[in-house]
Every structure is written in C-alpha cells, then in structure tokens.
PDB file of N, CA, C and O in Angstrom:
ATOM      1  N   ARG A   1     110.299 -69.716  16.067  1.00  0.00           N
ATOM      2  CA  ARG A   1     109.774 -70.002  17.162  1.00  0.00           C
ATOM      3  C   ARG A   1     108.018 -69.756  17.109  1.00  0.00           C
ATOM      4  O   ARG A   1     107.189 -69.744  18.018  1.00  0.00           O
ATOM      5  N   GLU A   2     107.865 -69.548  15.424  1.00  0.00           N
ATOM      6  CA  GLU A   2     106.182 -69.696  15.712  1.00  0.00           C
ATOM      7  C   GLU A   2     105.425 -71.359  16.015  1.00  0.00           C
ATOM      8  O   GLU A   2     104.467 -71.794  16.654  1.00  0.00           O
ATOM      9  N   SER A   3     106.743 -72.029  14.939  1.00  0.00           N
ATOM     10  CA  SER A   3     106.444 -73.530  14.502  1.00  0.00           C
ATOM     11  C   SER A   3     106.290 -74.182  15.640  1.00  0.00           C
ATOM     12  O   SER A   3     105.267 -74.840  15.829  1.00  0.00           O
ATOM     13  N   GLN A   4     107.366 -74.097  16.654  1.00  0.00           N
ATOM     14  CA  GLN A   4     107.579 -74.671  17.888  1.00  0.00           C
ATOM     15  C   GLN A   4     106.637 -74.218  19.011  1.00  0.00           C
ATOM     16  O   GLN A   4     106.485 -74.992  19.956  1.00  0.00           O
ATOM     17  N   VAL A   5     105.998 -73.062  19.005  1.00  0.00           N
ATOM     18  CA  VAL A   5     104.891 -72.961  19.563  1.00  0.00           C
ATOM     19  C   VAL A   5     103.442 -73.856  19.120  1.00  0.00           C
ATOM     20  O   VAL A   5     102.790 -74.639  19.810  1.00  0.00           O
ATOM     21  N   GLU A   6     103.232 -73.414  17.722  1.00  0.00           N
ATOM     22  CA  GLU A   6     102.360 -74.231  17.224  1.00  0.00           C
ATOM     23  C   GLU A   6     102.552 -75.610  17.675  1.00  0.00           C
ATOM     24  O   GLU A   6     101.630 -76.128  18.306  1.00  0.00           O
ATOM     25  N   LEU A   7     103.767 -76.374  17.410  1.00  0.00           N
ATOM     26  CA  LEU A   7     103.811 -77.583  17.449  1.00  0.00           C
ATOM     27  C   LEU A   7     103.709 -78.000  19.259  1.00  0.00           C
ATOM     28  O   LEU A   7     103.270 -79.142  19.397  1.00  0.00           O
ATOM     29  N   ARG A   8     103.982 -77.398  20.413  1.00  0.00           N
ATOM     30  CA  ARG A   8     103.446 -77.253  21.162  1.00  0.00           C
ATOM     31  C   ARG A   8     102.037 -77.389  21.837  1.00  0.00           C
ATOM     32  O   ARG A   8     101.745 -78.139  22.768  1.00  0.00           O
ATOM     33  N   GLU A   9     101.223 -76.505  21.173  1.00  0.00           N
ATOM     34  CA  GLU A   9     100.144 -76.363  21.250  1.00  0.00           C
ATOM     35  C   GLU A   9      99.263 -77.556  20.574  1.00  0.00           C
ATOM     36  O   GLU A   9      98.146 -77.799  21.030  1.00  0.00           O
ATOM     37  N   HIS A  10      99.701 -78.167  19.665  1.00  0.00           N
ATOM     38  CA  HIS A  10      99.307 -79.433  19.168  1.00  0.00           C
ATOM     39  C   HIS A  10      99.145 -81.079  19.837  1.00  0.00           C
ATOM     40  O   HIS A  10      98.390 -82.045  19.728  1.00  0.00           O
ATOM     41  N   ILE A  11     100.529 -80.629  20.671  1.00  0.00           N
ATOM     42  CA  ILE A  11     100.953 -81.621  21.628  1.00  0.00           C
ATOM     43  C   ILE A  11      99.928 -81.663  22.779  1.00  0.00           C
ATOM     44  O   ILE A  11      99.624 -82.786  23.180  1.00  0.00           O
ATOM     45  N   ASP A  12      99.369 -80.623  23.351  1.00  0.00           N
ATOM     46  CA  ASP A  12      98.586 -80.523  24.224  1.00  0.00           C
ATOM     47  C   ASP A  12      97.915 -80.802  24.111  1.00  0.00           C
ATOM     48  O   ASP A  12      97.389 -81.405  25.047  1.00  0.00           O
ATOM     49  N   SER A  13      96.912 -80.609  22.319  1.00  0.00           N
ATOM     50  CA  SER A  13      95.843 -80.874  22.422  1.00  0.00           C
ATOM     51  C   SER A  13      95.767 -82.240  21.963  1.00  0.00           C
ATOM     52  O   SER A  13      94.673 -82.801  22.015  1.00  0.00           O
ATOM     53  N   LEU A  14      96.706 -82.811  21.552  1.00  0.00           N
ATOM     54  CA  LEU A  14      96.597 -84.516  21.394  1.00  0.00           C
ATOM     55  C   LEU A  14      96.685 -85.273  22.951  1.00  0.00           C
ATOM     56  O   LEU A  14      95.980 -86.211  23.322  1.00  0.00           O
ATOM     57  N   ALA A  15      97.556 -84.712  23.588  1.00  0.00           N
ATOM     58  CA  ALA A  15      97.748 -85.464  24.713  1.00  0.00           C
ATOM     59  C   ALA A  15      96.266 -85.247  26.001  1.00  0.00           C
ATOM     60  O   ALA A  15      95.996 -86.114  26.833  1.00  0.00           O
ATOM     61  N   THR A  16      95.735 -84.320  25.905  1.00  0.00           N
ATOM     62  CA  THR A  16      94.571 -84.029  26.310  1.00  0.00           C
ATOM     63  C   THR A  16      93.247 -84.957  25.692  1.00  0.00           C
ATOM     64  O   THR A  16      92.371 -85.461  26.394  1.00  0.00           O
ATOM     65  N   GLU A  17      93.330 -85.031  24.395  1.00  0.00           N
ATOM     66  CA  GLU A  17      92.384 -85.702  23.561  1.00  0.00           C
ATOM     67  C   GLU A  17      92.978 -86.996  23.738  1.00  0.00           C
ATOM     68  O   GLU A  17      92.094 -87.596  23.127  1.00  0.00           O
ATOM     69  N   LEU A  18      93.829 -87.975  24.111  1.00  0.00           N
ATOM     70  CA  LEU A  18      94.218 -88.744  24.446  1.00  0.00           C
ATOM     71  C   LEU A  18      93.435 -89.763  25.868  1.00  0.00           C
ATOM     72  O   LEU A  18      92.881 -90.853  26.012  1.00  0.00           O
ATOM     73  N   CYS A  19      93.937 -88.273  26.905  1.00  0.00           N
ATOM     74  CA  CYS A  19      93.154 -88.656  28.153  1.00  0.00           C
ATOM     75  C   CYS A  19      91.306 -88.782  28.232  1.00  0.00           C
ATOM     76  O   CYS A  19      90.558 -89.332  29.040  1.00  0.00           O
ATOM     77  N   ARG A  20      91.055 -87.955  26.934  1.00  0.00           N
ATOM     78  CA  ARG A  20      89.627 -88.200  27.171  1.00  0.00           C
ATOM     79  C   ARG A  20      89.250 -89.488  26.733  1.00  0.00           C
ATOM     80  O   ARG A  20      88.774 -90.280  27.547  1.00  0.00           O
ATOM     81  N   ILE A  21      89.388 -89.762  25.675  1.00  0.00           N
ATOM     82  CA  ILE A  21      89.480 -90.963  24.817  1.00  0.00           C
ATOM     83  C   ILE A  21      89.707 -92.440  26.168  1.00  0.00           C
ATOM     84  O   ILE A  21      88.941 -93.308  26.587  1.00  0.00           O
ATOM     85  N   ASN A  22      91.191 -92.068  26.471  1.00  0.00           N
ATOM     86  CA  ASN A  22      91.021 -93.038  27.646  1.00  0.00           C
ATOM     87  C   ASN A  22      89.924 -93.508  28.757  1.00  0.00           C
ATOM     88  O   ASN A  22      89.538 -94.642  29.044  1.00  0.00           O
ATOM     89  N   GLU A  23      89.510 -92.061  29.350  1.00  0.00           N
ATOM     90  CA  GLU A  23      88.380 -92.261  30.528  1.00  0.00           C
ATOM     91  C   GLU A  23      87.216 -92.522  30.020  1.00  0.00           C
ATOM     92  O   GLU A  23      86.334 -92.905  30.787  1.00  0.00           O
ATOM     93  N   ASP A  24      86.859 -92.335  28.210  1.00  0.00           N
ATOM     94  CA  ASP A  24      85.709 -92.810  27.851  1.00  0.00           C
ATOM     95  C   ASP A  24      85.507 -94.327  27.251  1.00  0.00           C
ATOM     96  O   ASP A  24      84.428 -94.825  26.928  1.00  0.00           O
ATOM     97  N   GLN A  25      86.718 -94.901  27.185  1.00  0.00           N
ATOM     98  CA  GLN A  25      86.721 -96.180  26.901  1.00  0.00           C
ATOM     99  C   GLN A  25      86.045 -97.496  28.028  1.00  0.00           C
ATOM    100  O   GLN A  25      86.392 -97.807  29.167  1.00  0.00           O
ATOM    101  N   LYS A  26      85.350 -97.852  27.448  1.00  0.00           N
ATOM    102  CA  LYS A  26      85.003 -99.387  28.483  1.00  0.00           C
ATOM    103  C   LYS A  26      86.038-100.474  28.442  1.00  0.00           C
ATOM    104  O   LYS A  26      86.356-101.241  29.351  1.00  0.00           O
ATOM    105  N   VAL A  27      86.352-100.421  27.615  1.00  0.00           N
ATOM    106  CA  VAL A  27      87.082-101.637  27.858  1.00  0.00           C
ATOM    107  C   VAL A  27      88.623-100.944  27.783  1.00  0.00           C
ATOM    108  O   VAL A  27      88.949-100.429  26.714  1.00  0.00           O
ATOM    109  N   ALA A  28      89.721-100.927  29.099  1.00  0.00           N
ATOM    110  CA  ALA A  28      90.484-100.240  29.564  1.00  0.00           C
ATOM    111  C   ALA A  28      91.658-100.387  28.329  1.00  0.00           C
ATOM    112  O   ALA A  28      91.958-101.498  27.891  1.00  0.00           O
ATOM    113  N   LEU A  29      92.287 -99.126  27.823  1.00  0.00           N
ATOM    114  CA  LEU A  29      93.324 -99.418  26.930  1.00  0.00           C
ATOM    115  C   LEU A  29      94.571 -98.282  28.194  1.00  0.00           C
ATOM    116  O   LEU A  29      94.489 -97.353  28.997  1.00  0.00           O
ATOM    117  N   ASP A  30      95.482 -99.109  27.655  1.00  0.00           N
ATOM    118  CA  ASP A  30      96.578 -97.861  28.433  1.00  0.00           C
ATOM    119  C   ASP A  30      96.928 -96.964  27.529  1.00  0.00           C
ATOM    120  O   ASP A  30      97.463 -97.351  26.490  1.00  0.00           O
ATOM    121  N   LEU A  31      96.688 -95.597  27.760  1.00  0.00           N
ATOM    122  CA  LEU A  31      97.236 -94.920  27.159  1.00  0.00           C
ATOM    123  C   LEU A  31      98.310 -93.917  27.928  1.00  0.00           C
ATOM    124  O   LEU A  31      98.988 -93.036  27.399  1.00  0.00           O
ATOM    125  N   ASP A  32      98.281 -94.225  29.057  1.00  0.00           N
ATOM    126  CA  ASP A  32      99.342 -93.073  29.927  1.00  0.00           C
ATOM    127  C   ASP A  32     100.687 -93.488  29.032  1.00  0.00           C
ATOM    128  O   ASP A  32     101.072 -92.493  28.418  1.00  0.00           O
ATOM    129  N   PRO A  33     101.425 -94.528  28.800  1.00  0.00           N
ATOM    130  CA  PRO A  33     102.503 -94.559  27.962  1.00  0.00           C
ATOM    131  C   PRO A  33     102.799 -93.767  27.133  1.00  0.00           C
ATOM    132  O   PRO A  33     103.935 -93.295  27.101  1.00  0.00           O
ATOM    133  N   TYR A  34     101.644 -93.352  26.068  1.00  0.00           N
ATOM    134  CA  TYR A  34     101.497 -92.450  24.922  1.00  0.00           C
ATOM    135  C   TYR A  34     101.775 -91.101  25.583  1.00  0.00           C
ATOM    136  O   TYR A  34     102.834 -90.487  25.454  1.00  0.00           O
ATOM    137  N   VAL A  35     100.626 -90.660  26.370  1.00  0.00           N
ATOM    138  CA  VAL A  35     100.602 -89.385  26.954  1.00  0.00           C
ATOM    139  C   VAL A  35     101.820 -89.306  27.464  1.00  0.00           C
ATOM    140  O   VAL A  35     102.465 -88.555  26.732  1.00  0.00           O
ATOM    141  N   LYS A  36     102.575 -89.754  28.482  1.00  0.00           N
ATOM    142  CA  LYS A  36     103.802 -89.809  28.794  1.00  0.00           C
ATOM    143  C   LYS A  36     105.066 -89.021  27.719  1.00  0.00           C
ATOM    144  O   LYS A  36     105.883 -88.104  27.807  1.00  0.00           O
ATOM    145  N   LYS A  37     104.548 -90.181  26.555  1.00  0.00           N
ATOM    146  CA  LYS A  37     105.704 -89.574  25.546  1.00  0.00           C
ATOM    147  C   LYS A  37     105.131 -88.362  25.310  1.00  0.00           C
ATOM    148  O   LYS A  37     105.868 -87.540  25.854  1.00  0.00           O
ATOM    149  N   LEU A  38     104.063 -87.715  24.708  1.00  0.00           N
ATOM    150  CA  LEU A  38     103.624 -86.559  24.278  1.00  0.00           C
ATOM    151  C   LEU A  38     103.923 -85.609  25.268  1.00  0.00           C
ATOM    152  O   LEU A  38     104.029 -84.446  24.879  1.00  0.00           O
ATOM    153  N   LEU A  39     104.139 -85.927  26.875  1.00  0.00           N
ATOM    154  CA  LEU A  39     104.478 -84.600  27.656  1.00  0.00           C
ATOM    155  C   LEU A  39     105.994 -84.415  28.005  1.00  0.00           C
ATOM    156  O   LEU A  39     106.566 -83.523  28.633  1.00  0.00           O
ATOM    157  N   ASN A  40     106.536 -85.739  27.292  1.00  0.00           N
ATOM    158  CA  ASN A  40     107.863 -85.974  27.136  1.00  0.00           C
ATOM    159  C   ASN A  40     108.593 -84.740  26.017  1.00  0.00           C
ATOM    160  O   ASN A  40     109.455 -83.874  26.164  1.00  0.00           O
ATOM    161  N   ALA A  41     107.566 -85.287  24.643  1.00  0.00           N
ATOM    162  CA  ALA A  41     108.110 -83.969  23.824  1.00  0.00           C
ATOM    163  C   ALA A  41     107.898 -82.912  23.811  1.00  0.00           C
ATOM    164  O   ALA A  41     108.537 -82.085  23.161  1.00  0.00           O
ATOM    165  N   ARG A  42     106.918 -82.677  24.549  1.00  0.00           N
ATOM    166  CA  ARG A  42     106.216 -80.889  24.711  1.00  0.00           C
ATOM    167  C   ARG A  42     107.493 -80.328  25.539  1.00  0.00           C
ATOM    168  O   ARG A  42     108.084 -79.278  25.288  1.00  0.00           O
ATOM    169  N   ARG A  43     107.854 -81.417  26.775  1.00  0.00           N
ATOM    170  CA  ARG A  43     109.131 -80.636  26.991  1.00  0.00           C
ATOM    171  C   ARG A  43     110.326 -80.166  26.297  1.00  0.00           C
ATOM    172  O   ARG A  43     110.944 -79.108  26.417  1.00  0.00           O
ATOM    173  N   ARG A  44     110.548 -81.331  25.431  1.00  0.00           N
ATOM    174  CA  ARG A  44     111.615 -80.887  24.866  1.00  0.00           C
ATOM    175  C   ARG A  44     111.673 -79.820  23.697  1.00  0.00           C
ATOM    176  O   ARG A  44     112.575 -79.309  23.033  1.00  0.00           O
ATOM    177  N   VAL A  45     110.337 -79.725  23.751  1.00  0.00           N
ATOM    178  CA  VAL A  45     109.919 -78.246  22.171  1.00  0.00           C
ATOM    179  C   VAL A  45     109.862 -77.441  23.228  1.00  0.00           C
ATOM    180  O   VAL A  45     110.603 -76.550  22.813  1.00  0.00           O
ATOM    181  N   VAL A  46     109.486 -77.049  24.428  1.00  0.00           N
ATOM    182  CA  VAL A  46     109.489 -76.304  25.216  1.00  0.00           C
ATOM    183  C   VAL A  46     111.220 -75.465  25.256  1.00  0.00           C
ATOM    184  O   VAL A  46     111.451 -74.256  25.216  1.00  0.00           O
ATOM    185  N   LEU A  47     112.101 -76.487  25.336  1.00  0.00           N
ATOM    186  CA  LEU A  47     113.478 -76.274  26.138  1.00  0.00           C
ATOM    187  C   LEU A  47     113.805 -75.882  24.671  1.00  0.00           C
ATOM    188  O   LEU A  47     114.528 -74.889  24.745  1.00  0.00           O
ATOM    189  N   VAL A  48     113.683 -76.078  23.904  1.00  0.00           N
ATOM    190  CA  VAL A  48     114.253 -75.741  22.384  1.00  0.00           C
ATOM    191  C   VAL A  48     113.279 -74.347  22.062  1.00  0.00           C
ATOM    192  O   VAL A  48     113.886 -73.344  21.685  1.00  0.00           O
ATOM    193  N   ASN A  49     112.463 -74.306  22.141  1.00  0.00           N
ATOM    194  CA  ASN A  49     112.064 -72.800  22.248  1.00  0.00           C
ATOM    195  C   ASN A  49     112.577 -71.858  23.159  1.00  0.00           C
ATOM    196  O   ASN A  49     112.658 -70.756  22.616  1.00  0.00           O
ATOM    197  N   ASN A  50     112.937 -71.855  24.276  1.00  0.00           N
ATOM    198  CA  ASN A  50     113.438 -71.454  25.311  1.00  0.00           C
ATOM    199  C   ASN A  50     114.942 -70.940  24.387  1.00  0.00           C
ATOM    200  O   ASN A  50     115.102 -69.760  24.075  1.00  0.00           O
ATOM    201  N   ILE A  51     115.703 -71.753  24.124  1.00  0.00           N
ATOM    202  CA  ILE A  51     117.105 -71.876  23.562  1.00  0.00           C
ATOM    203  C   ILE A  51     116.766 -70.728  22.529  1.00  0.00           C
ATOM    204  O   ILE A  51     117.132 -69.569  22.724  1.00  0.00           O
ATOM    205  N   LEU A  52     116.137 -71.072  21.558  1.00  0.00           N
ATOM    206  CA  LEU A  52     115.815 -70.331  20.392  1.00  0.00           C
ATOM    207  C   LEU A  52     115.515 -68.811  20.738  1.00  0.00           C
ATOM    208  O   LEU A  52     115.917 -67.834  20.107  1.00  0.00           O
ATOM    209  N   GLN A  53     114.784 -68.821  21.787  1.00  0.00           N
ATOM    210  CA  GLN A  53     114.411 -67.405  22.369  1.00  0.00           C
ATOM    211  C   GLN A  53     115.358 -66.953  22.776  1.00  0.00           C
ATOM    212  O   GLN A  53     115.664 -65.892  22.231  1.00  0.00           O
ATOM    213  N   ASN A  54     116.343 -67.473  23.932  1.00  0.00           N
ATOM    214  CA  ASN A  54     117.740 -66.797  24.099  1.00  0.00           C
ATOM    215  C   ASN A  54     118.716 -66.442  23.238  1.00  0.00           C
ATOM    216  O   ASN A  54     119.485 -65.552  23.601  1.00  0.00           O
ATOM    217  N   ALA A  55     118.901 -67.092  21.849  1.00  0.00           N
ATOM    218  CA  ALA A  55     119.476 -67.153  20.891  1.00  0.00           C
ATOM    219  C   ALA A  55     118.961 -65.787  19.932  1.00  0.00           C
ATOM    220  O   ALA A  55     119.798 -64.994  19.503  1.00  0.00           O
ATOM    221  N   GLN A  56     118.004 -65.680  19.755  1.00  0.00           N
ATOM    222  CA  GLN A  56     117.749 -64.564  19.479  1.00  0.00           C
ATOM    223  C   GLN A  56     117.391 -63.186  19.994  1.00  0.00           C
ATOM    224  O   GLN A  56     117.270 -62.234  19.222  1.00  0.00           O
ATOM    225  N   GLU A  57     117.240 -63.093  21.173  1.00  0.00           N
ATOM    226  CA  GLU A  57     117.185 -61.916  22.057  1.00  0.00           C
ATOM    227  C   GLU A  57     119.127 -61.443  21.795  1.00  0.00           C
ATOM    228  O   GLU A  57     119.476 -60.291  21.536  1.00  0.00           O
ATOM    229  N   ARG A  58     120.112 -62.620  21.946  1.00  0.00           N
ATOM    230  CA  ARG A  58     121.371 -62.349  21.805  1.00  0.00           C
ATOM    231  C   ARG A  58     122.028 -61.848  20.739  1.00  0.00           C
ATOM    232  O   ARG A  58     123.110 -61.261  20.725  1.00  0.00           O
ATOM    233  N   LEU A  59     121.094 -62.196  19.585  1.00  0.00           N
ATOM    234  CA  LEU A  59     121.540 -61.513  18.322  1.00  0.00           C
ATOM    235  C   LEU A  59     120.412 -60.028  17.886  1.00  0.00           C
ATOM    236  O   LEU A  59     120.354 -59.252  16.932  1.00  0.00           O
ATOM    237  N   ARG A  60     119.897 -60.147  18.747  1.00  0.00           N
ATOM    238  CA  ARG A  60     119.195 -58.335  18.455  1.00  0.00           C
ATOM    239  C   ARG A  60     119.861 -57.650  19.268  1.00  0.00           C
ATOM    240  O   ARG A  60     120.150 -56.495  18.955  1.00  0.00           O
ATOM    241  N   ARG A  61     120.310 -58.238  20.630  1.00  0.00           N
ATOM    242  CA  ARG A  61     121.150 -57.293  21.357  1.00  0.00           C
ATOM    243  C   ARG A  61     122.672 -56.835  20.945  1.00  0.00           C
ATOM    244  O   ARG A  61     123.246 -55.756  21.092  1.00  0.00           O
ATOM    245  N   LEU A  62     123.179 -58.309  20.263  1.00  0.00           N
ATOM    246  CA  LEU A  62     124.343 -57.895  19.169  1.00  0.00           C
ATOM    247  C   LEU A  62     124.222 -57.196  17.734  1.00  0.00           C
ATOM    248  O   LEU A  62     125.067 -56.469  17.212  1.00  0.00           O
ATOM    249  N   ASN A  63     122.959 -57.586  17.205  1.00  0.00           N
ATOM    250  CA  ASN A  63     122.850 -56.196  16.077  1.00  0.00           C
ATOM    251  C   ASN A  63     122.889 -54.898  16.314  1.00  0.00           C
ATOM    252  O   ASN A  63     123.454 -54.059  15.613  1.00  0.00           O
ATOM    253  N   HIS A  64     122.041 -54.639  17.712  1.00  0.00           N
ATOM    254  CA  HIS A  64     122.176 -53.350  18.340  1.00  0.00           C
ATOM    255  C   HIS A  64     123.087 -52.237  18.832  1.00  0.00           C
ATOM    256  O   HIS A  64     123.156 -51.008  18.805  1.00  0.00           O
ATOM    257  N   SER A  65     124.032 -53.733  19.489  1.00  0.00           N
ATOM    258  CA  SER A  65     126.063 -52.971  19.694  1.00  0.00           C
ATOM    259  C   SER A  65     126.431 -52.375  18.215  1.00  0.00           C
ATOM    260  O   SER A  65     126.816 -51.239  17.938  1.00  0.00           O
ATOM    261  N   VAL A  66     126.134 -53.775  17.130  1.00  0.00           N
ATOM    262  CA  VAL A  66     127.013 -53.333  15.786  1.00  0.00           C
ATOM    263  C   VAL A  66     126.247 -51.894  15.454  1.00  0.00           C
ATOM    264  O   VAL A  66     127.019 -50.935  15.416  1.00  0.00           O
ATOM    265  N   ALA A  67     124.913 -51.613  15.218  1.00  0.00           N
ATOM    266  CA  ALA A  67     124.604 -50.613  14.557  1.00  0.00           C
ATOM    267  C   ALA A  67     125.119 -49.383  15.089  1.00  0.00           C
ATOM    268  O   ALA A  67     125.329 -48.397  14.383  1.00  0.00           O
ATOM    269  N   LYS A  68     125.361 -49.437  16.546  1.00  0.00           N
ATOM    270  CA  LYS A  68     125.495 -48.156  17.577  1.00  0.00           C
ATOM    271  C   LYS A  68     127.139 -47.735  16.984  1.00  0.00           C
ATOM    272  O   LYS A  68     127.683 -46.645  16.805  1.00  0.00           O
ATOM    273  N   GLU A  69     127.534 -48.952  16.817  1.00  0.00           N
ATOM    274  CA  GLU A  69     129.104 -48.725  17.177  1.00  0.00           C
ATOM    275  C   GLU A  69     129.165 -48.506  15.220  1.00  0.00           C
ATOM    276  O   GLU A  69     130.189 -48.030  14.729  1.00  0.00           O
ATOM    277  N   THR A  70     128.171 -48.845  14.458  1.00  0.00           N
ATOM    278  CA  THR A  70     128.416 -48.176  12.889  1.00  0.00           C
ATOM    279  C   THR A  70     128.359 -46.559  12.750  1.00  0.00           C
ATOM    280  O   THR A  70     129.126 -45.848  12.101  1.00  0.00           O
ATOM    281  N   VAL A  71     127.045 -46.105  13.673  1.00  0.00           N
ATOM    282  CA  VAL A  71     127.048 -45.021  14.012  1.00  0.00           C
ATOM    283  C   VAL A  71     127.726 -43.844  13.882  1.00  0.00           C
ATOM    284  O   VAL A  71     127.738 -42.869  13.131  1.00  0.00           O
ATOM    285  N   ARG A  72     128.752 -44.582  15.661  1.00  0.00           N
ATOM    286  CA  ARG A  72     129.930 -43.304  16.153  1.00  0.00           C
ATOM    287  C   ARG A  72     130.971 -43.359  15.354  1.00  0.00           C
ATOM    288  O   ARG A  72     131.794 -42.460  15.182  1.00  0.00           O
ATOM    289  N   ARG A  73     130.946 -44.685  14.726  1.00  0.00           N
ATOM    290  CA  ARG A  73     132.000 -44.168  13.732  1.00  0.00           C
ATOM    291  C   ARG A  73     132.164 -43.651  12.815  1.00  0.00           C
ATOM    292  O   ARG A  73     133.217 -43.162  12.405  1.00  0.00           O
ATOM    293  N   LYS A  74     130.824 -43.672  12.178  1.00  0.00           N
ATOM    294  CA  LYS A  74     130.592 -42.692  10.992  1.00  0.00           C
ATOM    295  C   LYS A  74     130.478 -41.372  11.271  1.00  0.00           C
ATOM    296  O   LYS A  74     130.966 -40.523  10.524  1.00  0.00           O
ATOM    297  N   ALA A  75     129.730 -41.030  12.528  1.00  0.00           N
ATOM    298  CA  ALA A  75     129.899 -40.223  13.290  1.00  0.00           C
ATOM    299  C   ALA A  75     131.422 -39.274  13.471  1.00  0.00           C
ATOM    300  O   ALA A  75     131.704 -38.254  12.843  1.00  0.00           O
ATOM    301  N   MET A  76     131.942 -39.702  14.123  1.00  0.00           N
ATOM    302  CA  MET A  76     133.863 -39.629  13.956  1.00  0.00           C
ATOM    303  C   MET A  76     134.202 -39.547  12.837  1.00  0.00           C
ATOM    304  O   MET A  76     134.266 -38.335  12.628  1.00  0.00           O
ATOM    305  N   LEU A  77     134.573 -40.265  11.612  1.00  0.00           N
ATOM    306  CA  LEU A  77     134.995 -40.360  10.381  1.00  0.00           C
ATOM    307  C   LEU A  77     134.481 -39.027   9.648  1.00  0.00           C
ATOM    308  O   LEU A  77     135.219 -38.605   8.758  1.00  0.00           O
ATOM    309  N   GLU A  78     133.121 -38.207   9.958  1.00  0.00           N
ATOM    310  CA  GLU A  78     132.405 -37.361   9.479  1.00  0.00           C
ATOM    311  C   GLU A  78     132.926 -36.088  10.147  1.00  0.00           C
ATOM    312  O   GLU A  78     132.723 -35.057   9.506  1.00  0.00           O
ATOM    313  N   ALA A  79     133.427 -35.995  11.073  1.00  0.00           N
ATOM    314  CA  ALA A  79     133.643 -34.981  12.333  1.00  0.00           C
ATOM    315  C   ALA A  79     135.308 -34.903  12.042  1.00  0.00           C
ATOM    316  O   ALA A  79     136.049 -33.955  12.302  1.00  0.00           O
ATOM    317  N   ALA A  80     135.601 -35.968  11.530  1.00  0.00           N
ATOM    318  CA  ALA A  80     137.627 -35.891  11.172  1.00  0.00           C
ATOM    319  C   ALA A  80     137.737 -35.338   9.820  1.00  0.00           C
ATOM    320  O   ALA A  80     138.847 -35.318   9.288  1.00  0.00           O
ATOM    321  N   GLY A  81     136.337 -34.727   8.985  1.00  0.00           N
ATOM    322  CA  GLY A  81     136.791 -34.801   7.627  1.00  0.00           C
ATOM    323  C   GLY A  81     136.556 -35.768   6.346  1.00  0.00           C
ATOM    324  O   GLY A  81     136.765 -35.417   5.185  1.00  0.00           O
ATOM    325  N   GLY A  82     136.201 -36.729   6.651  1.00  0.00           N
ATOM    326  CA  GLY A  82     135.731 -37.750   6.056  1.00  0.00           C
ATOM    327  C   GLY A  82     136.715 -38.928   6.431  1.00  0.00           C
ATOM    328  O   GLY A  82     137.059 -39.250   7.568  1.00  0.00           O
ATOM    329  N   TYR A  83     137.236 -39.713   4.792  1.00  0.00           N
ATOM    330  CA  TYR A  83     137.380 -41.222   5.383  1.00  0.00           C
ATOM    331  C   TYR A  83     139.198 -40.780   5.176  1.00  0.00           C
ATOM    332  O   TYR A  83     139.807 -39.895   4.574  1.00  0.00           O
ATOM    333  N   PRO A  84     139.550 -41.883   5.993  1.00  0.00           N
ATOM    334  CA  PRO A  84     141.174 -41.602   5.936  1.00  0.00           C
ATOM    335  C   PRO A  84     141.651 -41.616   4.843  1.00  0.00           C
ATOM    336  O   PRO A  84     140.796 -41.840   3.986  1.00  0.00           O
ATOM    337  N   GLN A  85     142.983 -41.431   4.328  1.00  0.00           N
ATOM    338  CA  GLN A  85     143.578 -41.369   3.418  1.00  0.00           C
ATOM    339  C   GLN A  85     143.711 -42.878   3.200  1.00  0.00           C
ATOM    340  O   GLN A  85     143.941 -43.575   4.188  1.00  0.00           O
ATOM    341  N   GLY A  86     143.544 -43.636   1.586  1.00  0.00           N
ATOM    342  CA  GLY A  86     143.941 -45.018   1.286  1.00  0.00           C
ATOM    343  C   GLY A  86     143.000 -46.115   1.317  1.00  0.00           C
ATOM    344  O   GLY A  86     143.128 -47.264   0.893  1.00  0.00           O
ATOM    345  N   LEU A  87     141.550 -45.269   2.187  1.00  0.00           N
ATOM    346  CA  LEU A  87     140.532 -45.896   2.160  1.00  0.00           C
ATOM    347  C   LEU A  87     139.448 -45.258   1.348  1.00  0.00           C
ATOM    348  O   LEU A  87     139.106 -44.075   1.358  1.00  0.00           O
ATOM    349  N   PRO A  88     138.862 -46.468   0.487  1.00  0.00           N
ATOM    350  CA  PRO A  88     137.640 -45.869  -0.149  1.00  0.00           C
ATOM    351  C   PRO A  88     136.535 -44.971   0.638  1.00  0.00           C
ATOM    352  O   PRO A  88     136.391 -45.061   1.858  1.00  0.00           O
ATOM    353  N   GLY A  89     135.959 -44.313   0.021  1.00  0.00           N
ATOM    354  CA  GLY A  89     134.612 -43.766   0.730  1.00  0.00           C
ATOM    355  C   GLY A  89     133.590 -44.441   0.702  1.00  0.00           C
ATOM    356  O   GLY A  89     133.787 -45.268  -0.188  1.00  0.00           O
ATOM    357  N   LYS A  90     132.587 -44.604   1.141  1.00  0.00           N
ATOM    358  CA  LYS A  90     131.490 -45.326   0.936  1.00  0.00           C
ATOM    359  C   LYS A  90     130.311 -44.773   1.676  1.00  0.00           C
ATOM    360  O   LYS A  90     129.215 -45.327   1.593  1.00  0.00           O
TER     361      LYS A  90
END
C-alpha cells in the first residue's frame, strides 16, 4: 500500500513537471498525450490502492473474528473442565 501511495505521488510530480516544461518551451511540444497517460496511470494506481485497502480491512475484520472465536472456544473448554476426550490438549 505504501508503494502505491509513493507511486501515485511520483506520477503527480512527473505530470506537474511535464506541464511546467510544456508551458516554458518556446517551441511547442505536445506533451499532453504523455500527461494524459500519466494521469490514467495515476487513476489505475488509486484504484489498485483502494482495492488493497478494502482487502486489508476485510482481512483485519476476519482476523478479529477468528481471535474472538478462539477466545470464546477456549473459555468454553476451560469452563467444561478441559479438552474433550480423544483430542490432545494444547
């Protein structure tokens, strides 16, 4: 996720620099297509970053639920006097 943010910042910086160069040129260079490509790449990076954030949040919630269920089951086993017969204790 951090690399996605860093990449997005670099793309923004490069797009800004290209626009500045384009404005400063005495000879008209058509850098607009390159700026558009950079902005399109930035948009894709932002989309990937959003997908990664959503997946990370789902994993965090799942991990929390698993930990909660583990604590609940452990408490039930301890309240019942240990582990059921046939299952090794851990």
